[in-house]
C-alpha positions as CSV (number, residue, x, y, z in Angstrom):
1,M,0.0,0.0,0.0
2,A,1.4,3.3,-1.0
3,R,1.6,6.0,1.7
4,D,-0.2,9.2,1.0
5,I,0.3,12.6,2.4
6,T,-3.4,12.9,3.5
7,T,-3.0,10.1,6.1
8,E,-2.9,11.3,9.7
9,P,0.7,10.3,10.6
10,W,2.1,12.2,7.6
11,K,0.2,15.4,8.5
12,V,2.0,15.4,11.9
13,E,5.3,14.9,10.1
14,L,4.6,17.8,7.8
15,K,3.8,20.1,10.7
16,A,7.3,19.3,12.1
17,W,8.9,20.1,8.7
18,A,9.9,23.6,9.6
19,P,11.2,24.8,13.0
20,L,8.8,26.8,15.2
21,F,11.4,29.5,15.7
22,R,14.1,30.2,13.2
23,N,17.5,31.2,14.6
24,P,21.2,30.6,13.6
25,F,21.2,27.3,15.3
26,T,18.3,25.9,13.4
27,D,19.9,27.1,10.2
28,I,23.2,25.4,11.0
29,F,21.9,22.1,12.3
30,G,18.8,21.9,10.2
31,C,20.6,19.8,7.5
32,V,21.6,17.0,9.9
33,M,18.6,14.8,9.3
34,T,18.1,15.5,5.6
35,H,19.0,13.8,2.3
36,A,20.9,16.9,1.1
37,S,24.3,15.2,1.5
38,G,24.2,13.5,-1.9
39,N,21.8,10.7,-1.1
40,K,19.7,9.3,-3.9
41,C,16.6,11.1,-2.5
42,H,18.1,14.6,-2.3
43,E,16.4,15.9,-5.4
44,F,13.0,14.7,-4.3
45,E,13.5,16.3,-0.9
46,G,14.6,19.5,-2.5
47,R,11.5,19.7,-4.7
48,F,9.2,18.9,-1.7
49,G,10.9,21.5,0.5
50,D,10.6,24.1,-2.2
51,C,7.0,23.4,-2.7
52,M,6.3,23.5,1.1
53,E,8.2,26.7,1.4
54,A,6.2,28.2,-1.5
55,Y,2.7,27.1,-0.3
56,G,3.2,27.0,3.5
57,P,2.2,24.2,5.9
58,H,-1.5,24.4,5.5
59,R,-2.0,24.7,1.7
60,G,1.2,22.7,1.1
61,V,-0.4,19.5,2.5
62,K,-2.7,19.5,-0.4
63,D,-0.6,21.1,-3.2
64,C,2.6,19.2,-2.4
65,R,1.1,15.8,-2.2
66,N,2.9,14.4,-5.3
67,Y,6.3,15.6,-4.2
68,F,5.8,14.1,-0.8
69,N,4.7,10.8,-2.3
70,D,7.8,10.7,-4.6
71,L,10.0,11.4,-1.6
72,M,8.4,8.6,0.4
73,E,8.7,6.2,-2.5
74,C,12.4,7.0,-2.8
75,Q,13.0,6.5,0.9
76,L,10.9,3.4,1.5
77,M,11.0,1.8,-2.0
78,T,7.5,0.3,-1.6
79,K,6.8,0.0,-5.3
80,Q,10.2,-1.5,-6.0
81,F,9.7,-4.1,-3.3
82,A,6.2,-4.9,-4.5
83,R,7.5,-5.3,-8.1
84,V,10.2,-7.7,-7.0
85,D,7.7,-9.7,-4.9
86,A,5.4,-9.9,-7.8
87,M,8.2,-11.2,-10.1
88,Q,9.2,-13.8,-7.5
89,K,5.6,-15.0,-7.1
90,E,5.1,-15.3,-10.8
91,R,8.3,-17.3,-11.2
92,A,7.2,-19.6,-8.4
93,R,3.8,-20.0,-10.0
94,Q,5.4,-20.9,-13.4
95,Y,7.7,-23.4,-11.7
96,K,4.8,-25.1,-9.9
97,A,2.8,-25.2,-13.1
98,G,5.6,-26.9,-14.9
99,E,6.3,-24.0,-17.3
100,L,9.9,-23.7,-16.0
101,K,12.3,-26.6,-15.6
102,E,14.4,-24.9,-13.0
103,R,13.2,-22.8,-10.1
104,Y,15.9,-20.2,-10.5
105,A,17.8,-19.0,-13.5
106,K,21.5,-19.9,-13.8
107,P,23.9,-17.2,-12.7
108,P,26.2,-15.6,-15.3
109,N,29.7,-16.9,-15.9
110,I,32.3,-15.6,-13.5
111,D,34.2,-13.6,-16.2
112,A,31.0,-12.3,-17.8
113,Y,31.6,-8.8,-16.6
């Protein structure tokens, strides 16, 4: 099940997105728990942060939903895991039905790369 920004736990997280009071310490240490350090999700987080900054915390919950869903998909990889699980189930079904002779495919040769 894909997580959506409109579910209650994510609304609480969005309210904690920006500090209550901005000061030099929040500016210095605000990047500690982000993906801005070159992680694979840093572009998604940047787009979501820009959208939330533009629309604010109240309207941003509705208008930035797609950016948030992309960020959560990048972090949690729910669609990727569901796709791998579906492929494994299909291969097991084909093996049980006799469509495949071997349960797993042979690995590539050692010097294939």
